[in-house]
C-alpha positions as CSV (number, residue, x, y, z in Angstrom):
1,M,77.5,-65.2,47.4
2,D,79.7,-62.9,45.4
3,K,79.8,-65.4,42.7
4,F,75.9,-65.4,42.6
5,I,75.7,-61.6,42.4
6,D,78.4,-61.4,39.8
7,N,76.5,-63.9,37.6
8,P,75.8,-62.0,34.3
9,W,72.5,-63.8,33.6
10,L,71.2,-62.7,37.0
11,L,72.0,-59.1,36.2
12,R,70.4,-59.4,32.8
13,I,67.1,-60.8,34.2
14,T,67.0,-58.2,36.9
15,A,67.4,-55.4,34.4
16,L,64.6,-56.8,32.2
17,I,62.2,-57.0,35.1
18,L,63.0,-53.4,36.2
19,A,62.4,-52.2,32.6
20,I,59.0,-53.9,32.4
21,L,57.9,-52.4,35.7
22,L,59.1,-49.0,34.6
23,F,57.2,-49.2,31.3
24,F,53.8,-49.9,33.0
25,T,54.4,-47.4,35.8
26,V,55.3,-44.4,33.7
27,K,52.6,-44.2,30.8
28,P,53.0,-41.2,28.3
29,E,50.6,-38.3,28.8
30,S,49.6,-38.3,25.2
31,D,48.3,-41.8,25.5
32,D,46.1,-40.6,28.4
33,K,44.6,-37.9,26.3
34,T,44.0,-40.2,23.4
35,Q,42.3,-42.7,25.7
36,N,40.1,-39.9,27.3
37,T,39.1,-38.6,23.8
38,L,38.0,-42.0,22.6
39,S,36.3,-43.4,25.7
40,G,35.4,-40.4,27.9
41,T,31.9,-39.0,28.5
42,K,30.6,-35.5,27.8
43,E,27.4,-33.4,28.3
44,E,25.9,-31.1,25.7
45,T,22.6,-29.0,25.7
46,L,21.0,-28.5,22.3
47,E,18.1,-26.3,21.3
48,M,15.7,-28.4,19.1
49,P,12.6,-27.5,17.1
50,L,9.4,-29.0,18.5
51,T,7.3,-31.0,16.0
52,V,3.6,-31.3,16.5
53,R,2.0,-34.5,15.2
54,Y,-1.7,-34.0,14.6
55,D,-4.5,-34.1,12.1
56,N,-3.8,-30.7,10.4
57,S,-6.7,-31.2,7.9
58,N,-9.3,-30.9,10.6
59,F,-7.6,-29.2,13.6
60,V,-5.4,-26.3,14.6
61,V,-3.0,-26.5,17.5
62,A,-2.0,-23.5,19.6
63,G,0.1,-22.9,22.7
64,E,3.1,-25.1,21.9
65,P,6.6,-23.7,22.1
66,E,8.7,-23.4,18.9
67,T,11.7,-25.1,20.5
68,V,12.7,-27.2,23.6
69,S,16.1,-27.8,25.3
70,V,17.6,-31.3,25.2
71,K,20.5,-32.1,27.6
72,L,22.6,-35.1,26.2
73,K,25.1,-37.2,28.1
74,G,27.2,-40.1,26.8
75,P,30.4,-41.2,25.1
76,I,32.2,-38.4,23.3
77,G,32.6,-40.5,20.1
78,I,28.8,-40.8,19.9
79,L,27.8,-37.4,21.3
80,L,29.8,-35.2,19.0
81,P,28.3,-36.4,15.7
82,V,24.8,-36.0,17.2
83,K,25.7,-32.4,18.3
84,N,26.9,-31.5,14.8
85,S,24.1,-33.1,12.8
86,K,21.1,-32.8,15.2
87,N,19.7,-35.9,13.4
88,F,17.0,-36.6,15.9
89,E,13.5,-35.3,16.6
90,T,11.6,-33.8,19.5
91,Y,7.8,-34.0,19.2
92,I,4.4,-34.1,20.8
93,D,1.8,-36.6,19.6
94,L,-1.8,-35.3,19.4
95,K,-3.2,-37.7,16.8
96,N,-5.5,-39.4,19.3
97,K,-6.5,-36.2,21.2
98,T,-9.8,-34.4,20.8
99,I,-10.8,-30.7,20.7
100,G,-9.8,-29.0,24.0
101,T,-6.8,-28.4,26.3
102,H,-4.2,-31.1,26.8
103,K,-1.0,-31.5,28.7
104,V,1.3,-33.8,26.8
105,K,4.8,-35.2,27.2
106,V,7.6,-34.1,24.9
107,R,9.1,-37.1,23.3
108,V,12.5,-37.8,21.5
109,S,13.2,-40.1,18.6
110,G,16.3,-41.0,16.6
111,L,18.8,-40.9,19.5
112,S,21.3,-43.7,20.2
113,D,20.4,-45.8,23.2
114,K,24.0,-45.1,24.5
115,L,23.1,-41.5,25.1
116,D,21.1,-40.3,28.2
117,Y,18.9,-37.2,27.8
118,T,16.5,-34.9,29.6
119,V,14.1,-32.4,27.9
120,E,13.1,-29.0,29.2
121,P,10.2,-28.5,29.4
122,S,9.4,-32.2,29.7
123,S,5.7,-31.5,28.9
124,V,3.6,-28.7,27.4
125,T,0.0,-27.6,27.5
126,V,-1.7,-27.0,24.1
127,Q,-5.2,-26.3,22.8
128,I,-6.7,-28.2,19.9
129,Q,-9.3,-26.3,18.0
130,E,-11.5,-27.0,15.0
131,R,-9.9,-25.9,11.7
132,V,-12.2,-23.7,9.6
133,S,-12.0,-21.7,6.3
134,K,-14.0,-18.8,4.9
135,Q,-13.9,-16.2,2.1
136,V,-13.1,-12.7,3.3
137,K,-12.7,-9.3,1.5
138,V,-9.3,-7.7,1.4
139,E,-8.9,-3.9,1.6
140,P,-5.6,-1.9,0.9
141,Q,-4.5,0.1,3.9
142,I,-2.8,3.4,3.3
143,T,-3.0,6.5,5.6
144,Q,-2.9,10.2,4.8
145,Q,0.4,10.5,6.8
146,Q,2.1,8.3,4.3
147,L,1.4,10.7,1.4
148,A,3.4,13.7,0.3
149,T,2.0,17.1,1.3
150,G,-1.0,18.1,-0.9
151,H,-1.7,14.6,-2.2
152,Y,-4.5,12.2,-1.5
153,V,-5.6,8.7,-2.5
154,V,-8.0,8.9,-5.5
155,A,-8.7,5.1,-5.4
156,S,-7.2,1.9,-4.2
157,A,-8.0,-1.7,-5.0
158,A,-6.7,-5.2,-4.4
159,A,-6.7,-8.1,-6.8
160,P,-8.1,-10.6,-6.0
161,Q,-10.7,-8.8,-3.9
162,T,-11.3,-11.8,-1.6
163,V,-9.0,-14.5,-0.2
164,T,-9.6,-17.7,1.7
165,V,-8.6,-17.5,5.4
166,T,-7.9,-20.7,7.4
167,G,-7.3,-21.1,11.1
168,A,-8.7,-22.0,14.5
169,A,-12.5,-21.4,14.6
170,E,-12.0,-18.9,17.4
171,D,-9.5,-16.8,15.5
172,V,-11.4,-16.9,12.2
173,N,-14.6,-15.8,14.0
174,D,-12.7,-12.9,15.6
175,I,-11.6,-11.4,12.3
176,A,-12.7,-7.8,11.9
177,Y,-10.3,-6.5,9.3
178,V,-8.3,-8.1,6.5
179,K,-5.8,-5.7,5.2
180,A,-3.0,-5.4,2.6
181,I,-0.9,-2.8,4.5
182,V,0.9,-0.5,2.1
183,P,4.5,0.4,3.2
184,G,6.3,3.7,2.5
185,S,6.2,7.4,3.1
186,D,6.1,10.7,1.2
187,I,4.2,8.9,-1.6
188,E,3.2,11.2,-4.4
189,K,2.8,8.9,-7.5
190,S,0.3,6.1,-8.3
191,F,1.8,2.6,-8.0
192,E,1.1,-1.1,-8.1
193,R,2.7,-3.6,-5.7
194,D,2.3,-7.2,-4.3
195,I,1.6,-7.0,-0.6
196,R,1.1,-9.7,2.1
197,V,-2.3,-10.0,3.7
198,K,-2.8,-9.7,7.4
199,A,-5.9,-10.2,9.7
200,F,-6.8,-8.3,12.8
201,D,-9.6,-8.4,15.5
202,A,-11.8,-5.5,16.4
203,S,-9.0,-4.1,18.6
204,W,-6.4,-4.3,15.8
205,N,-4.6,-7.2,17.4
206,P,-3.0,-9.5,14.8
207,L,-4.5,-13.0,14.4
208,E,-2.5,-16.2,13.6
209,V,-4.3,-17.4,10.5
210,S,-3.2,-18.5,7.0
211,F,-4.3,-17.1,3.7
212,S,-4.7,-18.4,0.1
213,P,-3.3,-16.5,-1.8
214,R,-0.9,-15.1,0.7
215,T,-0.3,-11.9,-1.2
216,V,-2.6,-9.7,-3.3
217,H,-1.8,-7.2,-6.1
218,V,-2.6,-3.7,-4.8
219,T,-3.2,-0.7,-7.1
220,V,-3.2,2.8,-5.5
221,D,-4.1,5.9,-7.6
222,V,-2.6,9.0,-6.0
223,G,-3.6,12.5,-7.0
224,E,-3.0,16.0,-5.8
225,Y,-5.7,18.1,-4.3
226,N,-7.1,20.4,-7.0
227,K,-10.0,22.7,-7.8
228,T,-11.2,24.0,-11.1
229,V,-12.1,27.7,-10.8
230,P,-13.3,30.3,-13.4
231,L,-10.8,32.8,-14.8
232,V,-11.4,36.5,-14.3
233,V,-9.7,39.1,-16.6
234,K,-8.5,42.4,-15.2
235,Q,-7.0,45.3,-17.3
236,K,-3.6,46.5,-16.2
237,G,-2.4,49.9,-17.6
238,E,-3.8,52.0,-20.5
239,P,-3.6,51.2,-24.2
240,A,-2.0,53.6,-26.8
241,E,-3.6,56.9,-27.3
242,G,-6.7,56.7,-29.5
243,V,-7.2,52.9,-28.8
244,N,-10.1,51.7,-26.8
245,I,-10.3,48.2,-25.3
246,V,-13.7,46.7,-26.3
247,S,-13.4,43.3,-24.6
248,M,-10.9,40.9,-23.2
249,K,-11.6,37.2,-23.2
250,P,-9.4,34.2,-22.2
251,E,-9.3,31.3,-24.6
252,Q,-10.3,29.0,-21.7
253,A,-13.0,29.7,-19.2
254,T,-11.4,27.8,-16.2
255,I,-8.1,26.7,-14.8
256,T,-7.3,23.9,-12.3
257,L,-5.2,24.7,-9.3
258,Y,-3.2,22.1,-7.3
259,G,-2.0,22.2,-3.7
260,P,-2.9,21.5,-0.1
261,K,-6.6,21.1,0.4
262,Q,-7.0,23.8,3.0
263,Q,-5.4,26.4,0.6
264,V,-7.0,25.3,-2.6
265,E,-10.6,24.9,-1.3
266,T,-10.8,28.6,-0.3
267,I,-10.1,29.9,-3.9
268,E,-13.2,30.9,-5.8
269,N,-11.6,32.3,-9.0
270,L,-8.2,33.3,-10.5
271,T,-7.5,36.8,-11.8
272,L,-5.4,37.3,-15.0
273,N,-3.9,40.8,-15.0
274,V,-3.6,41.7,-18.7
275,D,-1.1,44.5,-19.4
276,V,-2.5,46.6,-22.3
277,S,0.0,49.4,-22.2
278,D,1.6,48.1,-25.4
279,V,-1.7,47.4,-27.2
280,T,-2.2,49.4,-30.4
281,A,-4.8,47.1,-32.1
282,S,-6.7,43.9,-31.5
283,T,-4.3,41.1,-30.5
284,T,-3.9,38.0,-28.4
285,K,-1.6,38.1,-25.4
286,A,-0.1,35.2,-23.5
287,V,-0.6,36.1,-19.8
288,D,1.4,34.5,-17.0
289,V,-0.6,32.7,-14.4
290,V,0.2,34.1,-11.0
291,L,-0.4,31.3,-8.4
292,P,-2.3,32.2,-5.2
293,A,-0.5,31.6,-1.9
294,G,-0.3,27.9,-1.0
295,V,-1.0,26.7,-4.6
296,T,1.7,24.3,-5.9
297,Y,1.0,24.6,-9.6
298,A,-1.8,25.1,-12.1
299,S,-3.0,23.1,-15.1
300,T,-1.3,25.7,-17.4
301,A,1.4,28.3,-16.8
302,K,0.1,30.8,-19.4
303,V,-3.3,31.7,-20.7
304,N,-4.0,33.3,-24.1
305,V,-6.3,36.3,-23.8
306,S,-8.0,37.9,-26.9
307,V,-7.9,41.7,-26.6
308,N,-10.4,43.4,-29.0
309,T,-9.9,47.1,-29.6
310,E,-11.4,49.9,-31.7
311,A,-10.1,53.3,-32.7
312,G,-11.1,56.1,-30.4
313,A,-13.0,59.3,-31.4
314,A,-11.7,62.8,-31.0
315,T,-10.2,63.9,-27.7
316,G,-13.4,65.5,-26.6
317,E,-15.2,62.3,-27.2
318,D,-12.8,60.1,-25.4
319,E,-14.7,60.2,-22.1
320,S,-18.0,59.4,-23.9
321,S,-16.2,56.5,-25.7
322,N,-14.7,55.2,-22.6
323,N,-18.1,55.3,-20.9
324,D,-19.6,53.4,-23.8
325,D,-16.8,50.8,-23.4
326,E,-17.5,50.5,-19.7
327,Q,-21.2,50.0,-20.4
328,T,-20.5,47.5,-23.1
329,E,-18.1,45.5,-20.8
330,E,-20.6,45.8,-18.0
331,T,-23.4,44.6,-20.3
332,D,-21.3,41.6,-21.3
333,T,-20.6,40.8,-17.7
334,V,-24.3,40.9,-16.8
335,Q,-25.4,38.8,-19.8
336,T,-22.7,36.0,-19.5
337,T,-21.6,34.3,-16.3
338,Q,-20.1,31.0,-15.0
339,K,-21.2,28.5,-12.3
340,T,-19.7,25.4,-10.8
341,L,-21.8,22.3,-10.1
342,K,-20.2,19.8,-7.8
343,N,-20.8,16.0,-7.4
344,V,-22.5,15.5,-10.7
345,P,-22.9,11.7,-11.2
346,I,-21.5,9.8,-14.1
347,N,-23.9,7.4,-15.8
348,V,-22.5,4.1,-17.2
349,L,-24.3,3.2,-20.5
350,N,-24.6,-0.1,-22.4
351,F,-24.1,-2.6,-19.6
352,D,-26.4,-5.1,-17.9
353,P,-26.7,-4.2,-14.2
354,D,-28.1,-7.7,-13.5
355,A,-24.9,-9.3,-14.9
356,Y,-22.2,-7.0,-13.6
357,T,-21.5,-4.7,-10.7
358,I,-19.4,-1.5,-11.3
359,D,-16.9,0.3,-9.1
360,F,-15.4,3.7,-10.1
361,V,-11.6,3.5,-9.7
362,R,-11.2,7.1,-11.0
363,P,-12.9,9.4,-10.2
364,N,-13.9,7.9,-6.9
365,P,-16.8,8.3,-6.2
366,G,-18.2,8.4,-9.7
367,T,-18.9,12.1,-9.8
368,V,-17.3,15.1,-11.5
369,T,-17.4,18.9,-11.1
370,L,-19.0,20.8,-14.0
371,T,-18.1,24.4,-14.9
372,I,-20.9,25.8,-16.9
373,E,-21.1,29.1,-18.9
374,G,-24.0,30.9,-20.4
375,E,-26.5,33.7,-20.0
376,K,-26.8,34.7,-16.4
377,D,-30.6,34.2,-16.2
378,A,-30.3,30.7,-17.7
379,I,-27.3,29.7,-15.6
380,E,-29.0,30.6,-12.3
381,K,-31.9,28.2,-13.0
382,L,-29.7,25.2,-13.8
383,S,-28.8,22.3,-11.5
384,A,-26.9,19.0,-11.8
385,A,-30.1,17.3,-12.9
386,D,-30.1,19.4,-16.1
387,F,-26.9,17.8,-17.4
388,N,-26.2,14.3,-18.5
389,V,-22.6,13.1,-17.8
390,S,-21.9,9.6,-19.1
391,V,-19.5,7.0,-20.3
392,E,-20.4,4.4,-22.9
393,V,-19.2,0.8,-22.6
394,E,-18.3,-1.3,-25.6
395,D,-17.9,-5.1,-25.3
396,V,-18.6,-5.4,-21.6
397,A,-16.2,-7.9,-19.9
398,E,-14.9,-8.4,-16.4
399,G,-12.0,-6.1,-15.7
400,T,-11.1,-2.4,-15.6
401,K,-11.9,-0.1,-18.6
402,T,-10.9,3.5,-19.2
403,M,-13.6,5.5,-21.1
404,S,-14.1,9.1,-22.3
405,I,-16.6,11.2,-20.4
406,H,-19.4,12.8,-22.4
407,V,-21.3,15.9,-21.2
408,E,-24.7,16.8,-22.6
409,A,-25.8,20.4,-21.7
410,P,-29.0,22.4,-22.3
411,E,-29.0,24.5,-25.5
412,G,-26.9,27.6,-25.3
413,I,-24.9,26.4,-22.3
414,K,-21.2,25.4,-22.3
415,A,-20.2,22.7,-19.9
416,K,-16.8,21.3,-19.0
417,A,-16.1,18.4,-16.7
418,S,-13.2,18.3,-14.2
419,E,-12.2,14.9,-15.6
420,T,-12.0,13.8,-19.3
421,T,-11.9,10.1,-18.7
422,A,-13.3,7.6,-16.1
423,K,-11.7,4.3,-15.0
424,V,-14.5,1.7,-14.2
425,K,-14.1,-1.8,-12.8
426,F,-16.7,-4.4,-14.0
427,T,-17.2,-7.5,-11.8
428,K,-19.4,-10.3,-13.0
429,K,-22.1,-11.4,-10.6
430,S,-22.0,-15.0,-9.5
């Protein structure tokens, strides 16, 4: 027995068997991880866009969600590339469906058959509606709150004036407003900008429709509130001894004042205080314009006033001379006066109204204010109908033209318009 145990070959064979058993019993941990990575399973949930397959030339679909959740389960070696690339599709098929409400199953295509999946939601309810198109007019939208204090919108326009709107018949029929909504605040200057078009129903709820073109070019003409008023001259101080003031007359009859409407509208005239204490002979004085309360600025900061004088008589005759001056000035005042005529229409000459329509971009509406001057008796009898305010068109074509304003007044009457030019848009009739 001892000889058998001491046999070296027996010991060698026994050691080999024990080594083999030990190798298969104790497997390295790293090998386990590698095996799990290559052959294990895993779950992943992906958010996927939902595609709608339908006849988009004749129908519109509403009610479908933008995305669905897809839970995937399968071998890690297959799942991980799908997770990273998302190279599969989730969709609903409506090609054989008619107008109305339908509940349809969400389908998946492009996945390996070695992956299991579930979709949430598994089905969706949608509405199929008739697709319609129509032409609609676009209007720029800008509010008074967006403007700087004392400013207003003179005119606004969109080009093109109409766009094609396309969508579900129900939405298209509900359209009450199509607007190009102007952004911004404290706006004080005219501007041009490309703005996206939006549609709203009667309650100003936005509608899901499409437009062609999607944007329009908006032009907004911004002005400051203003009013043109007559100038009144008032003497300040006394001239040198022996000098009498015969008359004082400004070189312009009116001045335009700018500022908030509530302040400007209440002003009827502007007084120029002419200091004559240094006057020794007839002269022209540059008089500073003193702005009334609330007025931002005037069309000019100074006004030239012609001061006409004559030498006075002896001291004993001063009072008589002064009385004569007062009578002369009073007579001038009685004989000559000014008057303002508002909303005088501008006539557009030399265009065919059967071929074109016109829209006044500036002034809007197409009227001006006339300041007229002349003998008091004649002025009091005149109205807007006695004056012809017009612009003359040359080479009529579709588009916007800026033209000089001409004023024809009765004989002996001076007339000045509040605007010197007019901007008119011509649109060819179809």
